[in-house]
N, C-alpha and C positions, 0 to 999 in steps of 0.2 A: 710115129714121128721119130725123126733121127735121134739117136741117143736114148731111146726109151726101152731098151732091152737089157735085162740082166742087171747084175750088181755093178756098182761103181768102184773104181780103184783109184789110189793115189800114188803117184811116183814122186819122190823127192830125191834130190841128189846134189852133190857138189863135186867139182873137178877142176883141174887146171883149165883156165879159159882158152878157148880155141875157136876158130871159124868152123861153123857147121854143126854145132851142138844142137841148137833148136831145130834145125832142119832135119837132123837125124832122128830126133825124138818124134816130132810131128809127122815126118815122112813115114816112119814105121807105123804109127797109128793109122795114117791114111791107107797104107798098104794092107793093114789088117782089119779094116772096117772099124776103127776106133773113133769114137765121137768125143771131142774135148769139151768138158763141162766148165773148166776153169784152168787158166794157165798164168803163172807169174814167174818172172826170172829177174836175176840181178847179177851184174858183173862187178866184182870188187876190184877196181883198178889198182888199189894199193897192194893187195895180196896176190892179184893175178888169178883169183879163183872165180868160178861161175857157179851160181846157185839157181835151182829151178824147182817148182812144184807144179805138177799137172794132175788134175782130176779128170777122169775119163771113164767111159763105159763102151760096151759093144754096140754097134749099129748095123751089123751085117753078118753074113755067114762065115766070113774069114776071121772073125774075132776069136782069139783063144778062149777055150772053155775052162774056167777055174783059175785060181790065183797062181798055182804052180805053172800052168801053161802061159799065163801072162808074163811071169818072171822069166820063163825060158825064152819067150819071144824077144824080150828086151835084153837078154844076156849079151848078144853081140855088140849092141850099142854101149852097154855098160863096160864091156871089156875094151872096146875101141878107144873110149875116152877115159879109161881108168877112173870110173865114177865111184864115189862113195855113195851108193844108192840104196834106197829102200822102196819097195813096192808093197802096199798093204790094201786090204779090203776096206773101202771107205766106211762101210757099215759096222766094222768090228770096233768094239769098245775096249781100249786099253785098260789094264787093271792097275789100281793104285792102292798103296798102303799110306795112311796118314799118320804122321808122328806129331804129338802135341804134348804140352806140359800142363799149365793151369789155365791159360787164357783160352776162352771158348769162342771168341768171335769168328776166327777164320774157320775152325772146324765146323761150327754151327752153320755158317754160310755155305760151305761146300756140301755138307750133308743135306741141307735144305734144297739146294739146286739139284743135287743128285736124286733125291727122293721124289722130287716133283718132275723129273724128266727133263730138266733144263740144263743138264750137264752130262754129255754123252760119254761117261766113263763107268767102269765098274769099280766100286770101292770094296775091297776084300777084307779090310780090317783097320783098326786103329791101335797104335802102340803109344804108350805114355809112361813117363817116369813118375807120374802121380796118379792117384785114384779119382781125382776130381771129376773127370769127364766120362766116367764109366756109364753113368745113368743115361746121359745124352746119347752116347754111342749105342748102347744096347736098346734104347727106345727106338732107334732106327733099324734094329734087327741085325746089327753088325757085331762081330767079335771084338772084344776089348782085351788088349794084352798089356798087363801091368808089368813093366820092366824097369824097376828102380835102378838107378845108376849112381856110383860114386867113384872116387879115384882108384879104388881097389878092384872093381869088377867091370870097368869100362869095356875091356876086350870081350868078355863073355856076354855082356849086355848087347853090344853091337852085333855079336854073332847071333844072338837071339832075334834081333831085328831082321837080319838077313834070312834067318830061318822062317820067320813069319812071311817074308816076301816070297821065299822059295815055295813054301807050302801053299800060298795063295796064288802062285804063278803070276806075281805082280811084275809089271813092267817098270813102274815108277814109285818113288818114295817122295811124299810131300811133307815138308817141315812147316806145319801150320802153327807157327809160334812155338816150336819145340826149342826150349831154352837150354840146349846143350850143344857144345861144339863137337862135331864129328871128327873122328881120328883121320889122319891122312890116309890110312889104309881103307877105311870105309868110304871116304870121299872118292878115292881112286877107283874102288870097285863099282861105284855107282855113277861114274863119270857120264854126264849127259842124261842121267836118269833120276836125278834128285833135285827138287825145286825148293827154294827157300823164300821166305818173305820177311822183310824187316822195314822199320821206319826209315825214311830217307834223310834223317839228320846225319847219318854216318858220312864221313868220319868225324864230324864236328862234335857230336855229343855221344861218345861211346860210354858203355857201362850202365850203371843203375840210374833210374829216374831221368831218362832223356827229356821227357816232356816238361818236367819241372825246370830243368836247366835251359831248355829252349824258351820257356815262358819268361824266365829271368832275363834272357837276352833279347826278348821282344821279337822273336822271329815273325816273319810275315807270310811265309809259305811252309806248309808241312806236307808230307807225302809218304809214299811207300815204294819199295823196289822188290820185284820178284826176279830171282836169278837162279841159274844152275849152281849147284854147290861144287866148290873145288877145295883143295887143301889151303888156298889163300882165303882166310876168313872174310866172308861177305864181299869178296871181290870176283866172284865167278861171272860168266857172261850174262848180261842183263837181258831178261825177257820182256818185262813191262814195268813201267813206272807211271805214277800219277801224283799230282799235287793239288792242293786246295789253299786258297788265300785265307788267312786269319788276320786278326788285328788286336789292338790293345784291350778290347772289351772281352776277349775270350779268356776264360779262366783255365787253369791247368786241367781241370776236369773236362772242360769243353775241348781242349786240344787233344786229350786222350780219346774222347769219343769220336772226334773227327778223324783222328789218326787210325783208329780201329776200323772205321767204316772204309777208309781208303785201302787199308791193308787187305780187307776181305775182298773188295772189288778187284784189286790188282792181282791178288793170288788166283781168284776165279778165272780171270781172263788168261793168265799165264797157263793154268792147268788146261783150259779149253783149247788154247792154241797149240800146246804141246800134244794134246790128245788128237787133234785134227791134223797132225803132221805139218804144222805151219812154221815151226821153229827149227832153223838149222844153225849149228854152231860155226862161227867164222873166227877161229883163233880165240881172242879174249872177248869177242862180242858175238852177237847173234844177227841173223837175217830172219825177220819175221814177216811172212807173207799173210797179211791180214785180209 
């Protein structure tokens, strides 16, 4: 059957919008016996940029053999349109390090999805500024790195996080309720590779006990936001959000429980979409090919 031969690949790119981009990509695939499995594109008329994600595999003898050959085949098109492009093996699992403090809900959810095969990533380690979640991490057979931090050792502690990532050949860092503000230097070094999760009360209820203050105000919607980390605190490009309706009958404890459930779900979706190369950064926002 067409498209039933060999591994699948994913091409994602952005470039200045122009006539002929889709034709160049799909035409090359047709010429090289490529079979398109899925294709999505978006033209941002405000920024003048074009975004595309194409999943494909070989369906004939002219298809390049291996990832390097596929990249070489696309090189003229990438050069012609000055694309910021990435071509990857669709079956490859990106590698993640997870950072956490004391809250277990997001870490536990990611570890469960990963260990049951429902999240196609490789988790190579967990770093934390507390010891609380060592047992949970090691129960899943993962290394736990205790990296305490204070105002005097922040630079060396962040260097240690980068060392853990380098030794694990990690592609991404996930802040799964890691209650520390990353330095501008670390945020810059992980641009587009660091995902954070927080409640969606911001900027309305900053600081301690946001659910208590939200309860006092009688909020009707609570939610969570997953975004890429930048030097602007909690203002990086948004990947995913969700909300749930609450009412006057919900206690503070109920709001916290609902909020934690939403945070875990939103973070898992963000991690999945990033791992599947479905998220492209468009200035201060993202294009998400769901």
